[in-house]
C-alpha positions as CSV (number, residue, x, y, z in Angstrom):
1,T,-21.4,-1.5,118.8
2,V,-24.2,-1.8,121.3
3,F,-23.9,-3.0,124.8
4,G,-26.5,-3.3,127.6
5,Y,-25.8,-3.3,131.4
6,P,-28.0,-3.9,134.4
7,D,-28.5,-0.9,136.7
8,A,-27.3,-0.7,140.2
9,M,-30.6,-1.6,141.8
10,G,-31.5,-4.7,139.8
11,C,-31.3,-6.6,136.5
12,A,-32.1,-5.6,132.9
13,Q,-35.5,-7.2,133.1
14,S,-37.7,-4.3,131.9
15,S,-37.9,-1.2,129.9
16,A,-37.3,0.7,133.1
17,S,-34.0,-1.1,134.1
18,V,-32.2,-1.9,130.8
19,H,-29.1,0.2,130.2
20,I,-27.8,0.3,126.6
21,K,-24.7,1.9,125.2
22,V,-24.4,2.6,121.4
23,S,-20.9,3.3,120.2
24,G,-20.0,4.6,116.7
25,P,-17.9,7.0,114.8
26,G,-19.9,10.0,116.1
27,G,-19.3,9.1,119.7
28,T,-21.2,7.2,122.4
29,V,-24.8,7.6,123.5
30,H,-26.2,6.1,126.7
31,Y,-29.7,4.8,127.0
32,H,-31.9,3.8,129.9
33,G,-34.6,1.4,128.8
34,G,-33.9,2.4,125.2
35,A,-34.3,6.2,125.8
36,P,-31.3,8.6,125.5
37,R,-30.0,9.5,128.9
38,A,-29.9,13.2,129.8
39,G,-26.4,14.6,129.7
40,G,-25.1,12.3,127.0
41,A,-22.1,10.1,127.7
42,G,-21.2,10.4,131.4
43,G,-23.3,13.5,131.8
44,G,-26.1,14.2,134.3
45,G,-29.4,12.4,134.5
46,L,-29.3,8.8,135.7
47,P,-26.6,7.7,138.2
48,P,-23.6,5.9,136.8
49,V,-24.2,2.4,135.6
50,T,-22.6,-0.2,137.8
51,A,-23.6,-3.8,138.3
52,P,-24.0,-5.1,141.9
53,V,-21.1,-7.3,142.8
54,Q,-23.2,-10.0,144.4
55,A,-25.5,-10.5,141.4
56,K,-24.6,-13.2,138.9
57,Q,-25.1,-11.8,135.4
58,G,-26.1,-13.3,132.1
59,S,-25.6,-11.8,128.6
60,M,-27.5,-12.2,125.3
61,M,-27.6,-10.6,121.9
62,V,-30.9,-9.2,120.7
63,K,-31.8,-8.8,117.0
64,V,-34.1,-5.9,116.1
65,P,-37.2,-7.5,114.4
66,V,-38.6,-6.5,111.1
67,G,-41.0,-3.5,111.4
68,A,-39.6,-2.3,114.8
69,K,-38.8,1.4,115.1
70,P,-36.5,3.2,117.5
71,G,-38.3,3.6,120.9
72,Q,-40.7,0.7,120.4
73,L,-40.9,-1.8,123.3
74,L,-39.4,-5.2,122.5
75,Q,-39.8,-8.4,124.6
76,M,-37.5,-11.4,124.5
77,Q,-36.6,-14.5,126.5
78,T,-33.3,-15.1,128.1
79,P,-31.5,-18.5,127.9
80,D,-32.6,-19.2,131.5
81,G,-36.2,-18.7,130.7
82,Q,-36.8,-15.1,131.9
83,K,-38.7,-12.6,129.9
84,I,-37.0,-9.2,129.7
85,Q,-38.0,-5.9,127.9
86,C,-36.2,-3.0,126.4
87,Q,-36.8,-0.4,123.8
88,V,-35.2,-0.3,120.4
89,P,-32.2,2.0,120.7
90,H,-32.1,5.1,118.5
91,G,-30.1,4.6,115.3
92,L,-30.7,0.9,115.1
93,G,-32.9,-0.5,112.3
94,P,-34.3,-4.0,111.6
95,D,-31.8,-6.9,111.6
96,R,-29.2,-4.9,113.7
97,T,-28.2,-6.5,117.0
98,F,-27.3,-5.2,120.5
99,Q,-26.2,-6.9,123.7
100,V,-28.2,-6.9,126.9
101,Q,-26.9,-8.1,130.3
102,Y,-29.4,-9.4,132.9
103,Q,-29.4,-10.8,136.4
104,L,-29.7,-14.6,136.7
105,K,-32.9,-15.7,138.4
106,R,-32.9,-17.3,141.9
107,K,-34.5,-20.7,142.2
108,S,-37.9,-21.0,143.9
109,N,-38.1,-23.0,147.1
110,S,-41.8,-23.2,147.3
111,P,-42.8,-26.5,145.5
112,N,-46.4,-26.7,147.0
113,V,-47.8,-23.6,145.3
114,I,-47.8,-22.8,141.5
115,D,-45.5,-19.9,140.7
116,E,-46.9,-17.7,137.9
117,E,-43.4,-16.6,137.0
118,D,-42.3,-20.2,136.4
119,R,-45.5,-21.0,134.5
120,L,-44.7,-18.2,132.1
121,K,-41.1,-19.4,131.6
122,S,-42.3,-22.2,129.4
123,K,-43.7,-19.8,126.9
124,T,-40.9,-19.1,124.4
125,V,-40.7,-15.4,123.5
126,A,-38.5,-14.1,120.8
127,A,-37.9,-10.3,120.3
128,H,-41.1,-8.8,119.0
129,I,-43.2,-5.6,119.1
130,L,-46.0,-5.5,121.6
131,P,-49.4,-3.8,121.1
132,S,-49.0,-0.3,122.7
133,Y,-52.6,-0.2,124.1
134,W,-52.3,-3.4,126.1
135,T,-52.5,-2.9,129.9
136,N,-49.5,-5.2,130.6
137,V,-47.3,-3.3,128.1
138,Q,-48.0,0.0,130.0
139,I,-47.1,-1.5,133.4
140,P,-43.4,-0.9,134.3
141,D,-41.2,-4.0,134.8
142,N,-43.8,-6.3,133.4
143,D,-41.6,-8.7,131.5
144,A,-43.9,-11.5,130.5
145,F,-47.6,-12.0,131.0
146,D,-50.6,-14.2,130.2
147,Q,-53.6,-12.4,131.4
148,M,-57.2,-11.7,130.5
149,I,-58.6,-8.3,131.4
150,Y,-62.0,-6.6,131.1
151,V,-62.1,-3.9,128.5
152,D,-63.4,-0.6,129.8
153,S,-67.2,-0.5,129.3
154,S,-66.8,2.9,127.6
155,L,-65.3,1.0,124.7
156,H,-68.2,-1.4,124.3
157,E,-69.7,0.9,121.6
158,T,-66.7,0.2,119.5
159,F,-67.5,-3.5,119.4
160,N,-71.2,-2.8,119.0
161,K,-70.4,-0.8,115.9
162,L,-68.2,-3.7,114.6
163,L,-71.1,-6.1,115.2
164,E,-73.5,-3.7,113.3
165,V,-71.0,-3.2,110.4
166,T,-70.4,-7.0,110.0
167,Y,-74.1,-8.0,110.4
168,R,-75.8,-9.5,107.3
169,E,-79.4,-10.6,107.3
170,K,-78.8,-14.2,106.1
171,A,-78.9,-17.7,107.5
172,T,-77.3,-20.9,106.3
173,Q,-77.9,-24.6,107.1
174,D,-75.5,-24.4,110.0
175,R,-77.9,-22.2,112.0
176,K,-79.6,-24.7,114.2
177,C,-83.4,-24.8,114.6
178,P,-84.2,-23.3,118.0
179,K,-87.1,-25.6,118.9
180,R,-86.7,-27.0,122.4
181,F,-87.0,-30.7,121.8
182,E,-84.9,-32.6,119.3
183,R,-88.0,-34.5,117.9
184,E,-89.6,-31.1,117.0
185,R,-86.6,-29.5,115.3
186,C,-86.5,-29.0,111.5
187,P,-84.0,-31.0,109.5
188,K,-80.8,-29.4,108.2
189,T,-82.0,-27.2,105.4
190,P,-79.9,-25.2,102.8
191,G,-80.4,-21.5,103.6
192,G,-81.6,-22.4,107.1
193,C,-85.0,-23.7,108.3
194,P,-88.0,-21.3,108.4
195,C,-87.6,-20.9,112.1
196,V,-84.2,-19.1,111.7
197,N,-84.9,-17.0,108.6
198,P,-86.0,-13.3,108.6
199,G,-89.8,-13.3,109.2
200,G,-89.8,-16.7,110.8
201,V,-90.5,-17.6,114.5
202,P,-88.4,-16.7,116.4
203,G,-86.6,-15.8,113.2
204,L,-83.0,-14.6,112.7
205,P,-81.7,-12.3,115.4
206,T,-82.0,-8.7,114.2
207,G,-78.8,-7.7,115.9
208,Y,-76.4,-8.4,118.8
209,R,-75.6,-6.4,121.9
210,V,-72.2,-6.5,123.8
211,R,-72.5,-7.4,127.4
212,R,-68.8,-7.7,128.3
213,V,-65.5,-7.6,126.4
214,V,-62.3,-9.4,127.6
215,R,-58.9,-8.6,126.1
216,V,-56.4,-11.4,125.9
217,E,-52.9,-10.3,126.7
218,D,-50.6,-13.2,126.3
219,S,-47.0,-12.3,125.5
220,G,-46.0,-15.9,124.6
221,M,-49.0,-16.5,122.3
222,W,-48.4,-13.1,120.7
223,A,-44.8,-13.9,120.1
224,D,-45.7,-17.2,118.3
225,Y,-48.2,-15.3,116.2
226,V,-45.7,-12.6,115.2
227,A,-43.0,-15.1,114.4
228,K,-45.4,-17.0,112.1
229,R,-46.4,-13.8,110.4
230,E,-42.8,-12.9,109.8
231,Q,-42.1,-16.4,108.5
232,I,-45.0,-15.9,106.0
233,A,-43.5,-12.5,105.0
234,V,-40.0,-13.9,104.4
235,M,-41.3,-16.9,102.5
236,R,-43.7,-15.0,100.2
237,E,-41.3,-12.1,99.7
238,L,-39.2,-14.4,97.4
239,A,-42.2,-15.6,95.5
240,E,-44.6,-13.8,93.1
241,E,-46.7,-10.8,94.3
242,M,-49.2,-11.9,96.9
243,P,-52.9,-11.3,95.8
244,Q,-54.9,-9.2,98.1
245,L,-58.3,-10.0,99.5
246,E,-61.0,-8.7,97.1
247,P,-63.3,-7.3,98.2
248,A,-61.6,-6.2,101.5
249,V,-62.8,-7.8,104.7
250,I,-65.8,-5.9,106.0
251,S,-64.3,-5.1,109.4
252,D,-61.2,-3.3,107.9
253,E,-62.6,0.2,107.9
254,A,-64.1,0.0,111.4
255,V,-60.8,-1.5,112.8
256,D,-58.7,1.3,111.2
257,E,-60.9,3.9,112.9
258,Y,-60.1,2.7,116.4
259,S,-56.3,2.5,116.7
260,N,-56.5,2.6,120.5
261,T,-58.3,-0.8,120.4
262,F,-56.7,-2.5,117.4
263,E,-53.0,-2.7,116.4
264,P,-52.5,-1.6,112.8
265,L,-52.7,-4.6,110.4
266,E,-50.1,-5.8,107.9
267,R,-52.3,-5.5,104.8
268,A,-49.6,-6.7,102.5
269,L,-49.8,-10.1,104.3
270,N,-53.6,-10.2,104.2
271,E,-53.7,-9.7,107.9
272,V,-57.3,-9.2,109.1
273,Y,-59.6,-9.2,112.1
274,L,-62.2,-12.1,111.9
275,W,-64.9,-13.6,114.0
276,H,-65.1,-17.1,115.5
277,G,-68.3,-18.2,117.3
278,T,-68.6,-20.7,120.2
279,N,-69.9,-20.9,123.8
280,V,-68.6,-18.7,126.6
281,R,-66.5,-21.4,128.3
282,A,-64.9,-22.6,125.1
283,A,-64.1,-19.0,124.1
284,L,-62.4,-18.4,127.4
285,S,-60.5,-21.7,127.1
286,I,-59.3,-20.8,123.6
287,A,-58.2,-17.4,124.9
288,R,-56.3,-19.1,127.7
289,E,-54.8,-22.1,125.8
290,D,-55.1,-21.2,122.1
291,F,-57.1,-23.0,119.3
292,R,-56.9,-26.7,118.8
293,I,-56.9,-27.7,115.1
294,D,-57.4,-31.4,116.1
295,M,-60.9,-30.5,117.4
296,A,-61.8,-28.6,114.2
297,G,-65.0,-29.8,112.5
298,S,-66.3,-31.5,115.7
299,N,-69.4,-29.3,115.6
300,A,-70.1,-28.3,112.0
301,G,-68.1,-30.4,109.5
302,T,-64.9,-29.6,107.6
303,M,-65.9,-28.1,104.2
304,Y,-62.3,-27.1,103.5
305,G,-60.4,-29.6,105.7
306,K,-59.5,-29.6,109.3
307,G,-58.6,-26.1,110.3
308,C,-59.6,-23.0,112.2
309,Y,-62.7,-21.6,110.6
310,L,-63.4,-17.8,110.8
311,A,-65.9,-15.4,109.3
312,E,-66.0,-11.7,108.4
313,N,-69.7,-11.5,109.1
314,C,-70.7,-11.8,112.8
315,T,-74.0,-13.4,111.6
316,K,-72.1,-16.3,110.2
317,A,-70.0,-16.8,113.3
318,D,-73.1,-16.5,115.5
319,E,-74.4,-19.6,113.9
320,Y,-71.9,-21.6,115.9
321,A,-72.3,-19.6,119.1
322,K,-74.2,-21.3,122.0
323,D,-75.5,-20.2,125.3
324,E,-75.9,-22.3,128.5
325,P,-79.6,-23.1,129.0
326,H,-80.5,-23.2,132.7
327,G,-76.9,-22.4,133.5
328,Y,-74.9,-19.3,134.5
329,Y,-74.5,-18.1,130.8
330,E,-78.1,-18.6,129.8
331,G,-78.9,-16.1,127.0
332,V,-75.2,-15.2,126.7
333,F,-73.2,-16.1,123.7
334,A,-69.5,-15.6,122.7
335,L,-67.5,-14.5,119.7
336,L,-63.8,-14.4,119.5
337,L,-62.4,-11.4,117.5
338,C,-59.2,-12.8,116.2
339,R,-56.2,-11.2,114.4
340,V,-55.4,-13.6,111.5
341,S,-52.5,-13.7,109.1
342,M,-54.0,-15.2,105.9
343,G,-50.9,-14.7,103.8
344,K,-51.2,-16.3,100.3
345,Y,-54.7,-17.8,100.2
346,F,-56.2,-20.6,98.1
347,Y,-59.4,-19.2,96.7
348,T,-62.4,-21.5,95.9
349,T,-66.1,-21.1,95.3
350,E,-66.7,-24.8,95.7
351,R,-66.6,-27.2,98.7
352,N,-63.1,-28.7,98.8
353,D,-62.1,-30.9,101.8
354,Q,-58.6,-31.2,100.3
355,A,-57.9,-27.4,100.6
356,G,-55.8,-28.0,103.7
357,E,-53.5,-30.3,101.7
358,K,-52.7,-27.4,99.3
359,V,-51.6,-25.4,102.3
360,K,-49.6,-28.2,103.8
361,S,-47.7,-28.5,100.5
362,G,-46.4,-24.9,101.0
363,E,-48.2,-23.5,98.0
364,F,-50.6,-21.5,100.1
365,D,-51.0,-20.3,103.7
366,S,-54.8,-20.4,104.1
367,T,-58.1,-20.9,102.3
368,V,-60.9,-18.5,101.4
369,G,-64.1,-20.3,100.6
370,D,-66.3,-17.9,98.8
371,R,-69.9,-19.1,99.1
372,T,-71.3,-15.7,98.1
373,K,-70.9,-16.7,94.5
374,K,-72.6,-20.1,94.4
375,A,-74.9,-20.0,97.4
376,N,-75.3,-16.3,98.1
377,T,-74.2,-16.8,101.7
378,F,-70.8,-15.9,103.2
379,R,-67.1,-16.1,102.7
380,E,-65.3,-18.4,105.1
381,F,-61.6,-18.0,106.1
382,V,-59.6,-21.1,107.1
383,V,-56.1,-21.4,108.5
384,Y,-54.4,-24.7,109.4
385,D,-51.8,-23.5,111.8
386,T,-53.0,-22.1,115.2
387,E,-50.0,-19.7,115.2
388,Q,-51.6,-17.8,112.3
389,V,-54.5,-16.7,114.7
390,Y,-54.3,-14.5,117.8
391,P,-57.6,-14.5,119.7
392,E,-57.3,-10.9,121.0
393,Y,-60.9,-10.3,122.2
394,V,-63.6,-12.4,123.8
395,I,-67.0,-10.7,123.2
396,L,-69.9,-11.8,125.4
397,Y,-73.2,-10.7,123.9
398,S,-76.9,-11.3,123.7
399,R,-79.0,-11.8,120.6
400,Q,-81.8,-9.2,119.9
401,P,-85.0,-11.1,119.1
402,R,-86.9,-10.0,116.0
403,A,-90.0,-9.3,118.0
404,E,-88.3,-6.8,120.5
405,A,-87.5,-3.2,119.8
406,L,-83.8,-2.2,120.2
407,E,-84.4,0.2,123.1
408,S,-86.5,-2.1,125.2
409,F,-84.0,-4.9,124.5
410,R,-81.0,-2.8,125.6
411,F,-82.9,-1.6,128.7
412,G,-83.6,-5.2,129.8
413,L,-79.9,-6.2,129.8
414,M,-78.3,-6.3,133.2
415,E,-74.6,-5.8,133.9
416,L,-72.8,-9.0,133.2
417,H,-69.9,-10.5,135.2
418,A,-68.2,-13.7,134.2
419,E,-69.0,-16.6,136.5
420,L,-65.3,-16.7,137.6
421,P,-62.8,-13.8,137.6
422,V,-61.3,-13.7,134.0
423,Y,-57.7,-13.5,135.3
424,W,-58.1,-16.8,137.1
425,Q,-56.4,-19.8,135.5
426,H,-59.7,-21.7,135.9
427,C,-61.9,-18.9,134.4
428,H,-63.2,-21.1,131.6
429,V,-64.2,-24.0,133.9
430,N,-67.7,-24.7,135.1
431,P,-67.1,-24.7,138.9
432,T,-70.3,-26.5,139.7
433,I,-69.2,-29.5,137.7
434,N,-65.3,-29.4,137.6
435,R,-63.8,-29.0,141.1
436,F,-60.5,-27.2,141.5
437,E,-58.4,-26.2,144.5
438,K,-55.2,-24.3,143.5
439,Q,-53.0,-21.5,144.8
440,Y,-50.7,-19.3,142.8
441,W,-47.8,-17.1,143.9
442,V,-48.6,-13.9,142.1
443,R,-46.1,-12.1,140.0
444,A,-44.1,-9.0,140.8
445,T,-46.6,-6.7,139.0
446,S,-49.5,-7.9,141.2
447,R,-47.4,-7.6,144.4
448,R,-46.7,-4.0,143.5
449,L,-50.4,-3.4,143.0
450,L,-51.2,-5.0,146.3
451,E,-48.5,-2.9,148.0
452,D,-50.0,0.3,146.5
453,L,-53.4,-0.8,147.6
454,A,-52.0,-1.4,151.1
455,T,-50.5,2.1,151.2
456,A,-53.9,3.6,150.1
457,C,-55.5,1.8,153.0
458,N,-53.4,3.6,155.6
459,C,-50.6,1.1,155.9
460,T,-47.2,2.8,155.5
461,G,-43.7,1.5,156.0
462,K,-44.7,-2.0,154.8
463,K,-44.0,-3.9,151.6
464,V,-45.7,-7.0,150.2
465,L,-43.1,-9.7,150.6
466,A,-45.2,-12.5,149.0
467,A,-48.8,-13.1,148.0
468,R,-50.9,-16.0,146.8
469,R,-54.1,-16.0,144.8
470,I,-56.6,-18.6,145.9
471,E,-58.7,-20.5,143.4
472,V,-61.1,-22.9,145.2
473,S,-64.3,-24.0,143.5
474,S,-66.3,-25.1,146.5
475,T,-65.8,-21.8,148.4
476,W,-66.5,-19.8,145.3
477,N,-69.7,-21.7,144.5
478,R,-71.1,-20.8,148.0
479,Y,-70.1,-17.2,147.5
480,V,-71.8,-17.0,144.1
481,R,-75.0,-18.6,145.5
482,F,-75.2,-15.8,148.1
483,K,-74.5,-13.2,145.4
484,L,-77.4,-14.5,143.3
485,R,-79.6,-14.3,146.4
486,L,-78.7,-10.7,146.9
487,K,-79.5,-9.9,143.3
488,E,-82.9,-11.5,143.6
489,E,-83.6,-9.5,146.8
490,L,-82.6,-6.3,145.1
491,S,-84.8,-7.1,142.1
492,Q,-87.8,-7.8,144.4
493,L,-87.3,-4.5,146.3
494,G,-87.2,-2.7,142.9
495,L,-84.0,-0.9,143.9
496,P,-81.1,-0.2,141.6
497,A,-78.6,-0.8,144.4
498,F,-78.3,-1.4,148.2
499,A,-77.2,1.7,150.2
500,S,-73.5,2.4,150.1
501,A,-71.3,3.1,153.2
502,Q,-71.2,6.9,152.3
503,L,-74.9,7.0,151.9
504,L,-75.5,5.4,155.2
505,E,-73.2,7.8,156.9
506,G,-74.3,10.9,154.9
507,K,-70.7,11.5,153.7
508,M,-71.0,11.3,150.0
509,E,-67.6,12.9,149.4
510,R,-65.5,11.3,152.0
511,G,-67.3,8.1,152.9
512,E,-66.1,5.7,150.1
513,I,-64.5,2.5,151.1
514,L,-60.7,2.9,150.8
515,T,-60.1,-0.1,148.6
516,Y,-62.9,1.0,146.3
517,T,-61.5,4.6,146.1
518,Y,-58.0,3.5,145.1
519,L,-59.2,1.0,142.5
520,K,-61.8,3.5,141.1
521,N,-59.1,6.1,140.6
522,L,-56.9,3.6,138.8
523,Y,-59.9,2.7,136.6
524,G,-60.5,6.4,135.9
525,Q,-57.0,6.8,134.7
526,G,-57.6,4.0,132.1
527,V,-55.5,1.4,134.0
528,Q,-57.1,-2.0,133.8
529,T,-55.7,-4.5,136.3
530,T,-56.6,-7.9,137.6
531,I,-57.6,-6.4,141.0
532,S,-60.2,-4.0,139.7
533,V,-63.5,-2.3,140.5
534,D,-64.7,-3.7,137.1
535,G,-64.7,-7.1,138.6
536,L,-66.9,-6.1,141.6
537,E,-70.6,-5.7,141.7
538,D,-71.4,-2.2,143.2
539,A,-75.2,-2.7,143.3
540,I,-75.0,-5.5,145.9
541,Q,-72.1,-3.7,147.8
542,E,-69.4,-6.2,146.9
543,H,-66.1,-4.9,148.2
544,L,-62.4,-5.9,148.8
545,L,-61.7,-5.8,152.5
546,W,-58.8,-6.9,154.8
547,H,-58.8,-9.6,157.5
548,G,-55.7,-9.8,159.7
549,T,-54.9,-13.1,161.5
550,S,-52.0,-15.5,162.2
551,K,-50.3,-17.4,159.4
552,E,-51.7,-20.7,160.7
553,A,-55.2,-19.3,160.9
554,A,-54.9,-17.8,157.4
555,E,-53.8,-21.1,155.9
556,A,-56.7,-22.9,157.6
557,I,-59.2,-20.4,156.2
558,V,-57.7,-20.8,152.7
559,R,-58.1,-24.6,153.0
560,S,-61.5,-24.8,154.7
561,D,-63.1,-21.4,154.4
562,F,-64.1,-19.0,157.2
563,R,-66.0,-20.2,160.3
564,I,-68.0,-17.8,162.5
565,P,-66.6,-18.5,166.0
566,E,-68.9,-19.2,169.0
567,D,-66.2,-17.9,171.3
568,A,-63.1,-15.8,170.4
569,K,-60.6,-13.3,171.8
570,H,-61.8,-10.6,169.4
571,G,-64.9,-10.2,167.2
572,F,-67.7,-9.6,169.7
573,R,-67.6,-5.9,169.9
574,F,-70.5,-5.6,167.5
575,G,-71.9,-9.1,167.9
576,S,-71.1,-12.5,166.3
577,G,-69.9,-12.5,162.8
578,L,-66.9,-12.2,160.5
579,Y,-65.0,-9.0,160.9
580,F,-63.2,-7.1,158.1
581,A,-61.7,-3.6,157.7
582,E,-61.0,-1.2,154.9
583,D,-58.1,0.2,157.0
584,L,-55.2,-2.2,156.7
585,S,-53.6,-0.9,159.9
586,K,-56.7,-2.0,161.8
587,S,-56.5,-5.5,160.3
588,L,-52.8,-5.7,161.1
589,S,-53.6,-5.1,164.8
590,Y,-55.0,-8.7,164.8
591,A,-52.0,-10.2,163.0
592,P,-49.0,-11.2,165.2
593,L,-45.4,-10.8,164.1
594,E,-44.2,-14.1,162.8
595,R,-41.3,-15.7,160.9
596,G,-41.7,-14.9,157.3
597,S,-40.5,-16.2,153.9
598,D,-37.4,-14.0,154.1
599,G,-36.3,-15.8,157.3
600,G,-37.0,-12.7,159.5
601,K,-39.4,-12.5,162.4
602,S,-41.4,-9.4,161.5
603,S,-43.9,-10.6,158.9
604,Q,-47.6,-10.3,159.3
605,F,-50.3,-12.1,157.3
606,V,-53.6,-10.7,156.0
607,L,-56.3,-12.0,153.7
608,L,-57.7,-9.7,151.0
609,C,-61.3,-10.9,150.6
610,R,-64.2,-10.3,148.4
611,V,-67.1,-9.4,150.8
612,L,-70.8,-9.2,150.0
613,C,-72.1,-6.5,152.3
614,G,-75.6,-6.3,150.8
615,Q,-78.0,-4.3,153.0
616,M,-76.0,-2.9,155.9
617,H,-77.1,-2.0,159.4
618,Y,-75.2,1.1,160.5
619,T,-74.0,1.9,164.1
620,D,-71.7,4.6,165.4
621,H,-71.7,3.3,168.9
622,M,-68.3,2.6,170.5
623,S,-69.5,-0.9,171.2
624,D,-72.8,-2.7,170.4
625,G,-72.8,-6.4,171.1
626,M,-76.3,-6.8,169.7
627,A,-75.6,-5.1,166.4
628,T,-75.4,-8.3,164.3
629,A,-78.4,-9.8,166.0
630,H,-80.4,-6.6,165.3
631,A,-79.2,-6.7,161.6
632,K,-80.4,-10.3,161.3
633,Q,-83.7,-9.5,162.9
634,V,-84.6,-6.8,160.4
635,G,-83.4,-8.8,157.4
636,K,-80.1,-7.1,156.7
637,H,-76.9,-8.9,155.7
638,A,-74.1,-7.0,157.5
639,V,-73.2,-4.4,160.0
640,L,-71.2,-1.2,159.2
641,A,-69.6,0.0,162.5
642,N,-68.0,3.4,162.8
643,P,-67.2,4.0,166.5
644,S,-68.1,7.6,167.4
645,S,-68.1,8.3,163.6
646,K,-64.3,8.6,163.8
647,G,-63.3,5.1,162.6
648,P,-61.6,2.9,161.8
649,R,-64.7,1.4,160.2
650,E,-65.4,-2.3,160.5
651,F,-67.6,-4.5,158.3
652,I,-69.2,-7.5,160.0
653,V,-71.0,-10.1,157.8
654,L,-73.5,-12.7,159.2
655,S,-72.6,-15.7,157.0
656,E,-69.5,-17.4,155.8
657,M,-71.1,-17.5,152.3
658,Q,-70.6,-13.7,152.1
659,V,-66.8,-14.0,151.9
660,Y,-64.3,-15.3,149.4
661,P,-60.6,-15.1,150.6
662,E,-58.9,-14.3,147.3
663,Y,-55.4,-13.3,148.3
664,L,-53.1,-14.4,151.2
665,V,-50.7,-11.5,151.6
666,E,-47.4,-11.4,153.6
667,L,-46.3,-8.0,154.7
668,A,-43.0,-7.0,156.2
669,P,-41.3,-3.7,157.1
670,K,-39.7,-2.0,154.1
671,G,-36.0,-2.7,153.9
672,S,-36.3,-6.4,154.8
673,M,-34.8,-8.8,152.3
674,E,-37.0,-10.3,149.6
675,P,-37.4,-14.1,149.6
């Protein structure tokens, strides 16, 4: 018999808070988050398990899924829509069940802002195993998630190798003629027109180079994928032996080599990693919302019926990839690297637009169209149910022209950042065309990260009571325009980067900006988060800095952006401009105590902003009312003020375009009640 209890400090909503008791003939073993408790039944270790009297409790039975092993992390959804986690208790195998109790969720009373917790509630999640290398799996108390995160650049070579291994020097009629004007383009030609073949002009790209990799961590989409894979396994287990892919998919060997990047595949179910080519915004949209079978064939026909088309060769997938001429993603293409459950496949060497009907009948799960036999081109892999595909990675890359040597090509590629932060809900949108203005209450994991960041910025005794992420296209567009201007200036000066704060002060060991130091240390430990140094551009001195103010003023800034005041109570110590601090205690000195979301009167409000410091004018005077005027006169973009070289340092920017207020954070003394 297995029972789960919430701990004394909260509910059973994570691997860190679930208590489980397994009873049997050999006695009773207690678990905390699925791990045996020190001291056995009633012994030492964790405090006694008692539920808080005031908390209303729910209860559910959890079935151990096929393939799960003791100690593996499971995720499931409660009847009231919460996502909870626990580990598989020792001694329990697949199909065994255990009971978990959890705290019922309070209702939200903030209808004007989208709550990310509520948004995730709609994603049904059954008990399933999560990939161990995902960032969100490694974060304690992270019960459900739908997030895109930059993969550490040190892993880019893994994906470069995968591109090299799956490259084949071959074109088909689906590779479009690259001539600029429609009237000049060659007609569709079997084997591709002369312009796209090896030896042509410009010819077939001789390779591809990774610019950025984004990992898609979506617990709901993953659950749907695993459930479909298990359904295929159960259905085919009763039938004849499933034929295996022959030859094996090209990527198999490379994928097996990197277990810290790719979850082991279910080979018996013909589970494979395959490519899907498209443009950057479409790739990010698919990663955010999943594939749409109803849109299949809108670009390149439906040789095997309407479905999701994938390839083992990156060269084939690249035929459908597009850049954005004269736009932000000019010269940048996108491939999705997808985990696919092919199951029992229908094999054909001919065109067959009725292949999908054979799958719909239940006879097969997918189609393999082998054009290597008849046309000497590529194999294509087609599934007709989006739940058979999990788009795990978005690879942003550039094509290597035939006429350019690899080393010079690589040297000419600058660091690439997505136009919008990849963790934004609108990351796939073109902000210059599609306007948006939304705010999101961030989840508990992001609040904890903000709280840790606050502590690292000399703010003790405070907790983050609530926080909102701001996504406003008009403000962001102004910010990006200034960012591009800084990059152009840097290029014209022939410099790799503008001078950092520690370089200006001559304190290379102790002069780093506090927010940067904290996030850099997280990054160095391999922790990839939404608020990350990987999303900031060091070369132009882009930093996260604090701005303290009243709640009313903060709300006005979020709605209408910053305004440099002509007259103000504070802000003229170093001249006219917008003032920010790395030291949160400094920013809080400008934030009055106000009534907060917990009903108390001791909340303070700050904005955590992206700030483009660019070239900074440095002053260590106690006061210098002409500092910003002097900075402007000599063509600098900001002032770094460090009174008497003792701090706290302030950063004053000269234009509203240099700031994007990304988070509105409410802080309160620790010990106050949560809203």
